[in-house]
N, C-alpha and C positions, 0 to 999 in steps of 0.2 A: 382796706384788710380789714376784716376781721378779725377780734380777737378771739382766740385757736381755740379748735374746737375743743373741749370739750376742760378748759382751764376753771377750776372754781375759785372763787373769792370768798372765806372765808372769817367775819366781823369778830371779833371780840375783845376779852382784855387780856393783857399780858399775864397778866398778875395772877389770875385764872386758869387752874390748872384744869380741869374741868375745857374750860374755851381754846388751850394751847391742844390738848392730850384729840380732841374733837379735828382739830386745825391740822394737824401732822397726821391723822388718820388715811391711811394708806397711800401716800406720798413718794416719789424719784425725789424729788427739790424743792428746798421752801424757799424766797426769801424774804431776810430778817433785819430788822435797823436796831435790832436790841446787840448783839454781838454772839460773837464763834471761836467752841472750842473744841479740838480734835476736828476741824476741816480744815485743807490744803486751800479751798479756792470764800472768800467772799467777794460777795455784791452789796453794798452800801446805799440803801437810799437817801442824797442826804441834802437840804436846799439848798437856790439858789444865793442864796441870802444870805452865805455862809464865805460868798466868792464876794467880800465886800470893794474892791478894784473894779469889778464887772458892774456891778448897781447903778440905776444911773442914779440922777436927786432925790427922784421923789421916790425908790424902791429903795436906796439907803435909809430915812427918812422914816419912812411905812411901816422895814424890818423893822431898825432900833429903839422901835417907835411899842410896836405889836409885838416883836416874836424878839426884843433881846434875849429873855432863860430860855428861850431855845437854838437861835443862833449861838448864844455859847454852850451850849451843852451839844448838838450837833459838831462845832468845832474841834471840843473838846471827843468827842467819836471821831472825827476823822486824825486829830494830834494820838489818836490811842493807836487805832490800825496804822498803820503810817511806821510808830513804832514796834509793831514785829515784824515779825519771819513768816508772815502771811502774801501767795498771788490775791491784790484784792482789782473792784475796783468804785470806783466815786462815783456817784449819779447826781449832780448834784441839779434836779429839773427846778421848771420855774414854776410857773403857779399852778396845780393838779387841782384838772374838776373830775365830774362825775362820768363822763362820759363814754360814746363807742370807742374801743380802739379803728382807728381811721387807717395807723397805719405813719403817723407824721411824725414821732420818732424821730432824730439823730442828731448825733453830734453836734453842738454849736462851733467857729470859732473859736479859738482863746481867746482875740480883738472883739465878741462880740459883748458886749452894750446888755447885762437885764433890767425887763422893763417888768414893771405890778401887771401891765395888763395881759405880756403875757402867758400862753396856757397850753398844761398837754393835760391831756387823759392818762386816768391812774390807769388803763386797761392801752395805752399805749404806750405809758412807761414799766409795766408790766409786763408786758410783750418783750418787747429791749432786755429789760434784763434777762427774756428766760431766752431770751436767742445768744444771751453772752457767758451764760453757762458751759460751767465745761464738759455733762454730756450734755445729749439733744435734751429738747422739751419736752417731760414730761407728757403724759396725757391730761392730765390733772394736778391745779398746785391747786392750793392753798396757803393763805396772808393771814394773820390778828393782826 
């Protein structure tokens, strides 16, 4: 499966107002990992490393060594999201790549062990997340 026609990814810095304005210009939907105000549905891309009990031994060691602060921040963001009255979906993708969309995105069983060698393309994750949005996927989507 190819990426959706018209799907645009805009790179930039979330702290740069110009980058954010450029990423949001003319879009119907945004997938963000930054936070939400005034919305009724939120999809958050977190990290598989937050799911400590599901990690293989090497993945636990690597994520705590190389990603300790990031994992702590992601876990805190998830807890904050759970604490508010909002319809949300948390996505814990395995290691992300820059490859093309292949249609390979699918939920894994809760019993699945997550390994560092497991990968998925950002395009597949974005397409999957867009398919879970409350409205049909837009002709173009942007992220920063």
